N, C-alpha and C positions, 0 to 999 in steps of 0.2 A: 680651224681645227674641228669645231663642232659639225660643220657641214661635211667635211671629209669623213669623220667618224660615222656620221649618220648614213652617208651613202655607202660606206664600207659595210656597215651593219646590214643594210638592205641587201647588198650583193651577197654577203655570206648567208643571210637567211634564205634568199632565193635559191642559191646553190644547195644549201642544206636541205631545203624543202624538196627540191628536185631529186636529190640523192635518196632521201628517205622514202619519197613516193615510189621511186624506181625499185628500191629494195623491198618494198612491202606490197608488191602487186603480183601475186601468183595467179595462174589460171590453169585449169585442166582442159585438155582436149581429147576427144574420143577419135581414135583411128580404127581402121578395120582390124588391126592386129592387137589393139589394146588401148589403154588410156595413159597419157603422159601428163605430167605436171610441169609447167614452164614457170621459171622465176629468174630474177636477176639478183646477183649478190655483189654489191659494190665493194671495193677495197681489196681486191685480189688481182693477181696477175691475169691479164686478159685471156680468157679461154672459154670454150664451149664444153660443158661437162655432160656426159651421158651416164646416168647412174641407175642401177637396179637395186633398190633397197632390199628386195626379197632375198638376194644372195650377197648383198653388201659388196658389189663389184661394179667398177665403172671404168670409163675411158675418157681421157681429157685431151682436147685438141687446142693448141695455142694459136687460135685463129681470130681473136678479138683484139682490136687495137686499144680500146680503152681499158683502164684498170678495173674491169668488172668481169664477173663470171656468169655466163648464161647457163642455167641449170635445166636439164631435161631429165626428169626423174620418171622412170617407168613404174606407174602405179599398179597396173594390172595388165595381164597378157591373155589374149584369146588363143588358147592352145590349139584349137581346131584350125584357126586361120594360119597360125605359124606352121603347123604340120603341113598344110597345103603348100605354103610357100617353100618350106624346106624340101618338099618332094616335087617341086616344079609343077604344082597342081594348077587349079583354076585361078588362084589369087595372083593378081598382076602386081609384081613388086614395084614397077614404075609408077603405077597408080597410087600405091600406099606411100611410096617415097614422096610423091607429089602432095599427098594429104599432109604429111609431116612438114614438108616445106611450107605449105600454105598456113598450117597451124603456127609455125615458128614466125613466119612473116607477119601474120595477123597479130600474134602476141607482141612482137617487137613494136609494131605500129601503135598498138594500144598503150604499151609500156612507155613509149616516148611521149605520147599525148598526156598520159597520167602524170609523168614526171614533170613536163612543162607546166601543166595546170597546178600541180602540187607546189612547185617552186614559185609560181606566180602568186598563188594564194598566200603562202607564208610571207613572201616579199611584200605584198600589199598590206598584210596585217602589221608587219613590223614598220612599214612606212607610216601607217596610220597611228601606230602607237608612239612613234618617235617624232611626230610633227610638233613644232613649237615655233614661237615667234622669232627666236634667234637662230633657228636652224634653216635648212633648205626648204623651199616651198614643197607642198605636198605633191603638186603635179610633177615636180622634178624627181622626187623619190619614187613616185608611181611609174614614171618613165624608166627609171633605172631598174626597177623590178621587172618591168615588161621586157626591156632589152636583155637583161641577164637571163630571164626565162627562155627567151627566143634563142640566145646564144647556147644555152644548155641543150635545147632541142636540136640545134644545128650540129653540135658536137656529138650528140647521140646518133643522129642520122648518119653522120660520117664514120664514126668509130665503133658503133655497137654491132651492126650486122656482121656475122662471121665471114671471113674471107674463105675462098674455095680451096686454098692450098693446105693440105692436111698431111704433111710428110713425116711429122714426128709425134704421133699419138703417144700418150702415157696411160698405162693400165694400172689401176690401183684397187686396194681393198683395205679393210680395217680389222683390227683385233683378231678374233679367232678364225676369221675367214682367210687369213694369209695362205693356208694350204690350198684353199680353193683358187686363189690367184695363181699360185704356182702350177697347179694342175691345169688351170686355164691357159697358162703360158705354154705348157706342153702341147695342148690342142692347137694353139695358134700356129705352131711350127708345122703341123700336119695339114693345115688347110689347103684345099685345092683351088681356092678362089682368089679374087683380088682383095685389096685391103678391106673393102666393105664386107666381103664374105668372111674374112678373118674375124672381124668384129661380130658378125652374125653368130659365129660359133658360140660366143660367150654371152652375148646380149640378146639372144632370142630373136634376132632379125630386126631389132628396132634401129640400130645404128645406121644401117644402110639406107633407111628411109629418110634420114636427116642429111647424110652426106653423100655426094655423088662419088663414083669410083675415081681414084687418083690416076688411073690410066696405067698403072704398073702391071707387069706380067705376074701371073699366078706363081706361087711357090712350087707347085707340083704336088700331086697326090702321093702321100706316103714318104715324103722327103725325109731322110735320116737327120737326126739331131744329136748334138753332143752338149755337155755342160762344162763350163769353164769356171774354175774357182781358184782362190789363192789366199794366203795370209790368214789361216785359221787362228794361229797364235794360242793354241790350247783351249779355245773357247768351245768346249764340247756342247754347250747349250745351243749353239747354232747348228749343230750337226743334223738335227731332224729336218730342218728346212733344206739343207743340201741333199740329204738322202731322198727327200720327196722329189726334188728337181731332177736328180740324176738317175732315179730309179729306172732300170731297164736299158740304160744307154751308156755311152762312153763318157767318162769323167776325166778331164785334163786338169791337173792340179799344179799350179806354177809356183810352188815353194812356200816356205814359212808355215809349215804345219805346226811347228812348236815354237817355243821361245828360246830354248837352249839346246834342244836335241838330246836332252839327258834321258837316261833309262826310265825314270819315273814318268816323264812326259810321254814317252813312246807308248807306255801301257795305256795312257788315257786316250791317245789319238789314233790308235790302230783301228778303231772303229771305221775310220775313213776308208779302209780297204774294202768294206762291205757296201760302200756307196757306189752305185752304177754297176753295169755289167762288167766293165773293165776300168781299171784305174791306171792312168799314165802320169808319172810324177817326176818333177825335177826339183832339186833342192834349192832352198833360199838361204840367205845369210843367217837365219835363225834356226836352220836345221843342222844336222850333224851327219858325219859319215856312218855312225852306228845306226841312226834312224834309217838311212838309205838302205843299208844291208838288211835291216829287220824287215822293211817293206818288201825287199826283193825276195827274202825267204818265204814270205807269205804268198808269193806268186804274182805280185803286182809288177807292172812295167816301170822300172826306175831307169830313167835315161841319164846318161852322162855324155860328155863331149867325145868319148871314145867308144860309145855303144851302150847296150843294155847291161845294167849291173846284175851280177850274180850274187847269191847270198854269201859267198866267201870273199867278196870284195873285188873280184876280177870282172872283166867285161867281155862280151862276145865279139867285140871288134866291128860290129855292124852299126854304123852311126845312124843310118836311116832304118827305122822299124816300120813294118806295115801292120796297122791296127785297124780293124773293121774296114779295110779297103783304103785307108788313108796312109800316106807316107809321112811319118812323124819323126823329127829329130829333136833332141833336147840337150841343153848345155847346163851342167851342174854349176852351182854358184861357187866362184873362187873364194868367197869369204865365209863359207860354211864352217861350223864349229867342228873341231877334231877331238876325238876321245883322248888321244895321246897328249893333248894340250889342256886337258880338263875342261873341255867345252868353252874355251876362252872366247870372248867376244872379239871378232875381227873388224868390227865397225860396219859401215854401210857406204863407204866411199870407194869408188872403182877408179883405178888409175888409168891414164891414157894407154899404158902398155896392155892392161887387161882388156880394155875396149878394143884395141887393135887385134889382140889374140882372138877375141870373139869374131870380129869382122873377117879375119883370115880363115877362121874355121867355117864360117857360113858361106864364104864366096864360092867354093866349089860345089856347094849343095843347092844353090838357089834355084836351079832348074830340075833338081832331083827330089824335091821335098814339097809337101803340101802345107804342113804345119810345123813351125819351129817354136819350141818352148824355152823361155829363159826368164829367170825371176825378175831381174832388175832392168827397167827400161834404160837406165843410165849405162849399163854394160853394153847395150845394143846401139848406143848413140851413133858411133861411126858407121856401123853396118847399116843402120836405118837411113842415114844420109846418103850412103852409096845406093841403096835401093830406091830412094826418092829420085835421085839423079838419073838412075838407069834401071827402071823397073824390069823384073823378069817377064818373059813372055807369058808364062802360066801364072794363075793366082797363087799367092803365097800369104799365109796367115801367121802372124807372130802373136803368141800368147804370152803375156807378161803379168806382173803383179807389183809387189813391193811398195808402191806409193799409197795404197789404200784408197785411191781415188778412181772410180770407174771412168772409163773413157773408151772411145773408139776413134781411130784415125785411119784414113784411107789416102793412099797415094798411088794412083794408077792401079796396078794389079796387086798391090801390097795392102794388107789390112792388119792393123795392130789392135788387139782386144785386151783391155785391162778390166777385169770384173770387179775391181775394188777389193775389199776385205770381207771374206765370208764369215770371219769371226768378229766383225765390227772393230777390228784393230786389237782384239784380245779382251779378256775379261776386265783387266785393269783400265783399259781405254773406255770400255762401256760405262764403267762407274764414273770416270772423270770427265770424259768428253762426249759420250753418247754417240759413238761412231755407228754408221749404218752398216747392216749386214748386206753384202753385195755378192752377186754371182751373175753369170752370163750364160746364154744359150745360143748356139749357132746351128742354123739349118743349112744343109749343103746337099749337093748331088755328087755321086761317085762316077757315074757313067754318062757319056763316054770318057769324061775326065773330071777331076775335082773342080767344083765351082761352089764357093760360099754364096748362099742365097740371102740369108738374113741373120742379124744378130739382135738379141734381146738383152738389155742390161737391166737387171732386177735389183732394186734397193728396198730393204725392209728396215723400218725403225724399230729397234729392239725395245724401246720404251712402251709404245702403244700398239706395236704390231702392224702399223700402216705400211702397205707395200705399194710400189709402183714399178712399172716396167716400160722402158722406151725401146721401140723397134727401129732398127736401121736396115734398110735394104742394101745388100752388097752386090747385087747382080744388075744394077743399073747405074747410070751416071748421076752424080749429085747426091 
């Protein structure tokens, strides 16, 4: 038992020493475009982090196998060099990218060496301190320390260098810089370059010098964008973030603007009508018929299964509406609250009959519409299965909400976007469960036909303001 405990202690000390040495070995490197600080932070989900402290904005690539985060912090930027690069001047981006790669490779080699030596040093010290006549021989514990240190080095050589596949970057910011992150997300959608160039727009050209292009097609210059939101649940505190994201563009809101749809709530949330250049709305199970009519009277586009709603409660009979060049249809929620029933709660369970009614409604529209809005994914369950089995020829985007969980699903030409809850689940949920504020942005083309190009899912922590966005390309396989 004494021998086993001593050997275990040496192993733990060696691994601990290697980990500590790895996490306390930063280095700065000078590139033609600026200075970067490289470091490794153990104990996190494996990723390569590119961060700009000056603007409190970063991008994270999940490309590291070990549970460590490689940090690349931009300490300073040579503005003249960056301007030359942005203007396709004399600065060679391939050369600078090579500089950054060499700096990263050099740092990782040194970090691995320092980690192995640090682990070996602490293991040897513990072996010397633990030697005794009744324990294992010193040469045995020293050998254990050496073997463990080498094993740590091998694990770092295999798992620490970032992989080349960077399909799902996450963009993030902290505290008061969340508006900057949202504005940055807008700019990302307008980029005319590849993934590297999209990052260039926000990180002053440094990201492209670390990561090679992913080989995907450019989004296209000036591609239009729209904002997708759902489930505000009266949380007017979250409205400024939505207004910033939707400013100047189309806003699709997939229900649950309120909790009961009562007149008092309507007064609080009608500010949503001023978000975006145009608002397209479908009701959720927490909205009411009175809320729908009030929005319609303000001139907003309120969609129902039988057409656009008028202020008097009638519809125009046109199920498919053309908005900013898109063909959009919406299905009002069958469980919405009714004023004549004193806004009674109708629950959140959709019967098979209601699911079939939605599927029957959608079937003749599948080749005639670009975007379909419906609050509850469960209501569209039968229709979605039919679309998966037999996708339409043209792209079709379903905008949903209700679950408060952001997500994106693709099946052939069909894309389902759920932005999560833009109200963090409502003010009560924020206090009790701390739900994230969620919204989505979609970049698309109109001509010669509708094609969704990319979707960005944005999540904001209402407690500390930290935000992150995940980009999904929709115009390529995988």
